[in-house]
C-alpha positions as CSV (number, residue, x, y, z in Angstrom):
1,M,7.1,-24.8,-0.2
2,I,10.5,-23.4,-1.1
3,S,11.4,-19.6,-0.1
4,R,12.0,-18.5,-3.8
5,V,8.0,-19.3,-4.5
6,A,7.4,-17.4,-1.4
7,E,9.2,-14.2,-2.1
8,H,7.7,-13.9,-5.7
9,C,4.2,-14.3,-4.2
10,F,4.9,-12.0,-1.6
11,W,6.5,-9.3,-4.0
12,L,3.7,-9.9,-6.6
13,S,0.9,-8.8,-4.3
14,R,3.1,-5.8,-3.3
15,Y,3.7,-4.4,-6.8
16,L,0.0,-5.0,-7.6
17,E,-1.1,-2.8,-4.3
18,R,1.6,-0.4,-5.1
19,T,0.3,0.3,-8.9
20,E,-3.3,0.8,-7.5
21,N,-2.1,3.4,-4.9
22,T,0.0,5.3,-7.0
23,A,-2.7,5.6,-9.6
24,R,-5.2,6.6,-7.1
25,I,-3.1,9.4,-5.5
26,L,-2.6,10.8,-9.2
27,E,-6.0,10.9,-10.0
28,V,-7.4,12.1,-6.7
29,N,-4.8,14.9,-6.7
30,Q,-5.4,15.9,-10.2
31,T,-9.2,16.2,-9.2
32,L,-8.4,18.4,-6.2
33,L,-6.4,20.8,-8.1
34,L,-9.1,21.2,-10.8
35,D,-11.6,22.5,-8.1
36,F,-9.4,24.3,-5.4
37,D,-6.6,26.9,-5.8
38,V,-3.8,25.0,-3.6
39,P,-0.7,26.7,-2.9
40,L,2.2,25.4,-5.6
41,E,4.4,23.5,-2.7
42,Q,1.3,21.4,-1.7
43,Q,0.2,20.5,-5.2
44,W,2.7,17.7,-6.5
45,K,5.4,17.4,-4.5
46,P,3.8,15.7,-1.6
47,L,3.2,12.8,-4.0
48,L,6.7,12.5,-4.6
49,I,7.1,11.9,-0.8
50,I,4.2,9.6,-0.1
51,S,6.2,7.6,-2.6
52,G,9.5,8.1,-0.9
53,I,11.0,10.1,-3.5
54,H,12.9,13.0,-1.7
55,D,15.5,13.6,-4.6
56,F,13.6,14.5,-7.4
57,T,15.8,17.0,-9.5
58,K,13.0,18.0,-12.0
59,S,10.3,20.3,-11.9
60,S,7.6,19.4,-9.6
61,E,4.8,20.7,-11.7
62,A,1.8,18.6,-12.7
63,D,3.3,16.9,-16.2
64,A,6.7,16.2,-14.6
65,V,5.7,14.6,-11.2
66,Q,2.8,12.5,-13.5
67,Q,5.4,11.4,-16.1
68,H,8.0,10.6,-13.4
69,L,5.2,8.4,-11.3
70,T,3.6,6.8,-14.3
71,W,5.9,6.0,-17.0
72,E,9.5,6.4,-15.7
73,R,10.8,3.0,-15.8
74,A,14.1,4.1,-14.0
75,N,11.7,5.0,-11.0
76,P,11.1,2.0,-9.2
77,V,7.9,2.8,-7.8
78,S,6.2,4.2,-11.1
79,I,3.2,2.5,-12.5
80,A,5.2,1.2,-15.4
81,S,7.6,-0.3,-13.4
82,S,5.6,-1.9,-10.6
83,M,3.3,-3.6,-13.5
84,A,6.5,-4.9,-15.2
85,A,7.7,-6.1,-11.6
86,A,4.4,-7.8,-10.8
87,R,4.1,-9.3,-14.2
88,E,7.9,-10.8,-13.8
89,N,7.2,-12.2,-10.4
90,A,4.2,-13.8,-11.7
91,R,6.0,-15.0,-14.9
92,V,8.4,-17.0,-12.4
93,I,5.6,-18.7,-10.4
94,R,3.0,-19.4,-13.2
95,E,2.8,-22.9,-11.8
96,V,1.8,-21.5,-8.4
97,I,-0.9,-18.8,-9.4
98,S,-3.9,-19.7,-11.6
99,A,-3.5,-19.2,-15.2
100,E,-6.7,-17.0,-15.4
101,M,-4.3,-14.4,-13.0
102,W,-1.4,-14.8,-15.2
103,E,-3.5,-14.1,-18.4
104,R,-5.0,-10.8,-17.0
105,L,-1.9,-9.6,-15.7
106,N,0.2,-10.1,-18.6
107,Y,-2.9,-8.6,-20.9
108,Y,-2.4,-5.2,-18.7
109,H,1.3,-5.5,-19.0
110,L,1.0,-5.6,-22.7
111,W,-1.6,-2.9,-22.6
112,M,0.7,-0.6,-20.8
113,Q,3.2,-0.9,-23.5
114,G,1.0,-0.4,-26.2
115,E,-0.4,2.8,-28.0
116,I,-3.8,2.7,-26.6
117,S,-2.9,3.2,-22.7
118,K,-0.7,6.2,-24.0
119,S,-3.1,7.6,-26.0
120,L,-5.7,7.4,-22.9
121,Y,-3.1,9.1,-20.8
122,A,-2.5,11.8,-23.0
123,H,-6.3,12.6,-23.8
124,H,-8.2,11.0,-20.7
125,R,-6.0,10.8,-18.1
126,H,-9.0,10.5,-15.3
127,E,-10.0,7.3,-17.2
128,F,-6.6,6.3,-17.6
129,Y,-6.0,6.3,-13.8
130,N,-9.4,4.6,-13.3
131,Q,-8.4,1.7,-15.5
132,I,-5.1,1.0,-13.6
133,K,-7.0,1.2,-10.5
134,R,-9.0,-1.7,-11.2
135,I,-6.2,-3.9,-12.2
136,N,-5.3,-4.7,-8.7
137,P,-8.5,-5.6,-7.1
138,L,-9.4,-7.3,-10.3
139,I,-6.3,-9.6,-10.5
140,T,-6.6,-10.2,-6.4
141,G,-10.4,-11.2,-7.1
142,I,-9.5,-13.8,-9.5
143,G,-6.9,-15.0,-7.3
144,E,-9.2,-15.2,-4.5
145,G,-11.8,-17.4,-6.5
146,T,-9.2,-19.6,-8.7
147,M,-6.1,-20.0,-6.7
148,S,-5.6,-22.4,-3.8
149,H,-5.4,-20.8,-0.6
150,G,-2.2,-22.5,1.0
151,E,1.1,-21.0,1.9
152,A,1.5,-19.1,-1.3
153,W,-1.6,-17.6,-1.2
154,E,-1.0,-16.5,2.6
155,F,2.3,-15.0,1.5
156,F,0.2,-13.1,-1.3
157,Q,-1.8,-11.8,1.6
158,L,1.3,-10.8,3.7
159,G,2.8,-8.5,0.8
160,K,-0.5,-6.8,-0.1
161,Y,-1.4,-5.6,3.3
162,L,2.0,-4.9,4.6
163,E,2.2,-2.8,1.3
164,R,-1.1,-1.1,1.9
165,A,-0.4,-0.4,5.7
166,C,2.8,1.7,4.6
167,Q,1.1,3.6,2.0
168,I,-1.7,4.4,4.3
169,A,0.7,5.6,7.2
170,R,2.8,7.5,4.4
171,I,-0.6,9.5,3.0
172,L,-1.6,10.4,6.3
173,D,1.8,11.3,7.5
174,V,2.3,13.7,4.3
175,K,-1.1,15.5,5.4
176,Y,-0.3,16.3,8.8
177,H,3.6,17.2,8.2
178,V,3.5,18.8,4.7
179,L,0.1,19.9,4.0
180,L,-0.6,21.3,7.5
181,P,-2.3,24.6,7.2
182,A,-1.6,27.7,9.0
183,P,-4.0,28.3,11.9
184,E,-6.2,30.5,10.1
185,Q,-6.6,27.9,7.3
186,V,-8.1,25.2,9.6
187,G,-11.6,24.5,8.4
188,T,-11.5,26.2,5.4
189,P,-12.9,24.6,2.0
190,V,-9.2,24.0,1.0
191,D,-8.5,22.5,4.3
192,N,-11.8,20.2,4.2
193,A,-11.1,19.4,0.4
194,Q,-7.4,18.2,1.3
195,W,-9.2,15.8,3.9
196,V,-11.6,14.7,1.7
197,A,-8.8,13.9,-0.7
198,I,-6.9,12.1,1.7
199,L,-9.9,9.9,2.4
200,T,-10.4,9.6,-1.1
201,S,-6.7,8.6,-1.8
202,C,-7.1,5.6,0.9
203,S,-10.7,4.7,-0.7
204,G,-12.0,5.6,2.5
205,Y,-14.4,8.7,2.0
206,E,-17.8,6.8,1.8
207,P,-16.6,4.2,4.8
208,Y,-15.7,7.2,6.9
209,H,-18.9,9.0,6.5
210,K,-20.8,5.7,7.5
211,A,-18.8,5.2,10.3
212,S,-19.6,6.4,13.7
213,A,-15.8,6.9,14.6
214,G,-14.7,10.5,15.2
215,V,-17.9,12.0,16.1
216,G,-17.2,14.9,18.2
217,N,-13.8,15.4,17.2
218,D,-12.1,17.8,14.7
219,V,-12.2,16.6,11.1
220,G,-8.4,16.0,11.4
221,I,-8.5,13.7,14.2
222,S,-11.6,11.8,13.3
223,V,-9.8,11.2,9.8
224,A,-6.6,10.1,11.6
225,E,-8.5,8.0,14.1
226,F,-10.3,6.1,11.2
227,L,-7.4,5.5,8.8
228,I,-5.3,4.4,11.8
229,Y,-7.9,2.3,14.1
230,D,-11.0,1.5,12.3
231,S,-11.1,-2.6,12.6
232,L,-13.9,-2.9,9.8
233,F,-12.0,-0.7,7.1
234,P,-9.8,-3.2,5.1
235,R,-7.3,-0.2,4.7
236,S,-6.7,1.2,8.4
237,V,-3.3,0.7,9.4
238,L,-4.2,-1.6,12.4
239,R,-6.5,-3.8,10.3
240,C,-3.8,-4.3,7.5
241,L,-1.5,-5.1,10.4
242,R,-3.8,-7.6,12.0
243,E,-4.3,-9.0,8.4
244,C,-0.7,-9.5,8.2
245,Q,-0.3,-11.1,11.3
246,E,-3.2,-13.8,10.6
247,A,-1.3,-14.5,7.2
248,A,2.2,-14.9,9.2
249,H,0.5,-17.1,11.6
250,A,-1.2,-19.2,8.8
251,I,2.3,-19.8,7.0
252,S,3.7,-21.1,10.3
253,G,0.6,-23.0,11.4
254,R,0.8,-21.4,15.0
255,P,-2.4,-19.7,16.7
256,V,-2.1,-15.9,16.8
257,S,-1.7,-16.2,20.3
258,V,1.8,-17.8,20.1
259,C,4.7,-16.3,18.6
260,G,7.6,-18.3,17.3
261,N,9.5,-16.6,14.9
262,D,10.6,-12.8,14.6
263,V,8.0,-12.0,11.9
264,E,5.4,-12.8,14.5
265,I,6.9,-11.0,17.1
266,V,7.4,-7.8,15.4
267,L,4.0,-7.8,14.2
268,R,2.7,-8.5,17.6
269,D,4.8,-5.5,19.2
270,L,3.8,-2.9,16.5
271,I,0.1,-3.9,16.7
272,A,0.4,-3.7,20.6
273,W,1.9,-0.2,20.4
274,I,-0.6,1.0,18.0
275,E,-3.7,-0.5,20.3
276,R,-2.0,1.1,23.4
277,H,-2.0,4.6,22.2
278,A,-5.7,6.4,21.7
279,I,-5.7,8.9,18.7
280,E,-5.4,11.9,21.2
281,D,-2.2,10.2,22.7
282,L,-0.5,10.3,19.2
283,V,-1.8,13.6,18.4
284,R,-0.5,15.0,21.7
285,A,2.6,13.7,21.5
286,G,3.1,14.4,17.8
287,L,1.2,12.7,15.1
288,H,4.0,13.1,12.4
289,E,6.5,11.2,14.9
290,A,4.2,8.4,15.7
291,L,3.3,7.7,11.9
292,T,7.2,8.1,11.3
293,R,7.7,5.4,13.9
294,V,5.1,3.2,11.9
295,V,6.6,3.7,8.9
296,N,9.9,2.9,9.8
297,E,8.6,-0.3,11.7
298,I,6.9,-1.5,8.8
299,H,10.0,-1.3,6.8
300,Q,11.7,-3.4,9.6
301,I,9.0,-6.0,9.4
302,G,9.8,-6.1,5.8
303,D,13.5,-6.9,6.3
304,V,12.6,-9.3,8.9
305,I,10.1,-11.1,6.4
306,H,13.0,-11.2,4.0
307,R,15.5,-12.7,6.8
308,V,13.2,-15.0,8.2
309,Y,11.5,-16.5,5.0
310,F,13.7,-15.7,1.8
311,E,17.5,-15.4,2.7
312,A,19.7,-18.3,1.6
313,G,19.7,-21.1,4.2
314,V,16.6,-20.1,5.9
315,Q,13.9,-22.7,6.1
316,V,10.4,-21.8,5.5
317,P,7.5,-23.1,7.6
318,V,4.6,-24.3,6.0
319,G,1.0,-25.0,7.1
320,K,1.1,-28.4,8.8
321,G,4.4,-28.2,10.6
322,E,6.6,-29.3,7.6
323,V,9.7,-27.1,6.4
324,G,10.6,-26.5,2.8
325,Q,14.4,-25.8,2.5
326,R,15.4,-22.4,0.8
327,Q,16.7,-22.4,-2.7
328,E,18.8,-20.0,-4.1
329,Q,17.1,-17.5,-6.4
330,G,18.0,-17.7,-10.0
């Protein structure tokens, strides 16, 4: 397959995942603040940091932050921007994705631009964010059942799990670095509520309580261990990186035990680094520093993916050992 198609598949899934993640953290944060008295600096500004926005010049109060992360088209990580970008990537590769995927994505793109969504946002914000959260699982599920699972699908998987790993690491990092309570607040209802909010933001509240991981640890360490290491939870950092690894090797046709390009090498190295350290090691050395390293290396993996698969003149391996020559994007 040509690299242009691979790149659109990769970014289509990343933008869909980003849309869901942004809606989820906004909805969870709004619910948290209805039930608990959280210090002003810990209310909405952390959501900007999770989204990679460090230069927000407007008020960090609820309406301004929600508007910026939901509707602001100049903000590349807002829900509206991510939906529009996902739709544009899908439009370019309509011959690759299934017709049902395209129809549903185009429907939600138009829905976001219409008055019904704006009215729902204004009057029933909780339901608005719940509706947005359903879009990605719905479209991905349609694709799983109606799209051929060849190279295009593997690039779709690669983008989805890379975006997800980065988001989970960011959310956890913000809790430890920005929301870390004073010693006298540890174990208080507000502190525990923050951990519940973190798990819910990662769709991990129910799986966490059903898992045995973290028994005997304090809540912070056990939540961190679950969100980083749990092999069964589909949003843990390690599980997402392993899914990326499987997709990368499916694209090249090589077994996971054999690394033949830089994408496979950087994924192998990051997975190995995480596996060498227990959660206690990371906490002892500084969990913020460890998570910052993970986020930075995930960004590096994204850069390597672009260089290896998408840059002009680079050949993209396909599943049976053939090569498709990269064509210029148009």
